[in-house]
C-alpha positions as CSV (number, residue, x, y, z in Angstrom):
1,D,97.8,71.4,112.8
2,H,96.8,69.2,109.7
3,T,97.3,65.9,107.8
4,G,97.8,66.5,104.2
5,T,100.2,68.9,102.4
6,A,101.2,72.5,102.9
7,H,103.3,75.3,100.9
8,F,106.9,75.3,102.4
9,Y,109.0,78.3,101.7
10,V,112.6,77.3,101.0
11,S,115.3,79.7,102.1
12,E,118.8,80.0,100.7
13,R,122.0,82.2,101.4
14,P,122.6,84.3,98.5
15,E,126.2,83.2,98.3
16,K,125.0,79.5,97.9
17,P,122.1,79.6,95.3
18,G,120.3,76.3,95.0
19,I,121.2,75.2,98.3
20,A,118.5,75.3,100.8
21,S,119.4,76.5,104.3
22,Q,118.0,75.9,107.8
23,A,115.4,78.8,107.8
24,G,113.0,77.7,105.7
25,S,109.3,77.8,107.1
26,L,105.6,76.9,106.6
27,H,105.1,80.6,107.2
28,R,105.3,83.0,104.3
29,P,108.3,85.3,104.9
30,K,107.4,88.9,106.0
31,E,109.5,91.4,107.7
32,R,112.7,88.9,107.9
33,L,113.6,89.6,104.7
34,N,114.4,93.4,105.7
35,R,116.8,92.2,108.3
36,S,118.5,89.1,107.0
37,P,120.7,88.0,104.1
38,M,118.5,84.9,103.4
39,I,116.4,84.8,100.4
40,F,113.3,82.7,99.9
41,P,113.4,81.9,96.1
42,R,111.1,79.0,95.8
43,E,108.4,77.0,97.3
44,A,107.8,73.3,97.8
45,E,104.8,71.3,98.5
46,V,105.5,69.1,101.6
47,K,103.6,66.3,103.3
48,T,102.2,67.3,106.7
49,I,100.9,65.0,109.8
50,T,99.6,66.1,113.0
51,L,101.4,65.1,116.3
52,E,98.5,62.8,117.3
53,K,98.0,61.0,114.1
54,W,101.8,60.3,113.7
55,A,102.0,58.9,117.2
56,D,98.9,56.7,116.6
57,E,100.7,55.4,113.2
58,N,103.8,54.5,115.1
59,Q,102.2,53.2,118.0
60,I,103.7,55.6,120.5
61,Q,101.5,55.8,123.8
62,R,103.5,58.4,125.7
63,I,106.0,61.0,124.9
64,D,108.4,61.9,127.5
65,L,110.3,64.7,126.0
66,L,109.5,66.7,122.5
67,W,112.1,69.0,121.2
68,L,110.6,71.4,118.7
69,D,112.6,73.6,116.5
70,T,110.1,74.3,113.7
71,Q,110.4,77.9,113.0
72,G,107.5,79.4,114.8
73,H,105.1,76.3,114.5
74,E,106.0,75.1,118.1
75,L,102.7,76.2,119.4
76,V,100.6,75.1,116.6
77,I,102.2,71.6,117.2
78,M,101.3,71.3,120.8
79,Q,97.7,72.3,120.3
């Protein structure tokens, strides 16, 4: 929802320490930790960009299909 930076919570499987898994998120982990073996041992600062700014910078005039799998940020992206 903004262009700049954000904290990203990196997830890992306990049996593979140091290797990021697919469950990382911009959302701070909450109750998921009670139901999942995933751990979130570190944060990373990542660059962010709005969909509108990305489209402008890449001269995208129209989007026919947008497939989002963003760990709960889909609505924010669409807004």
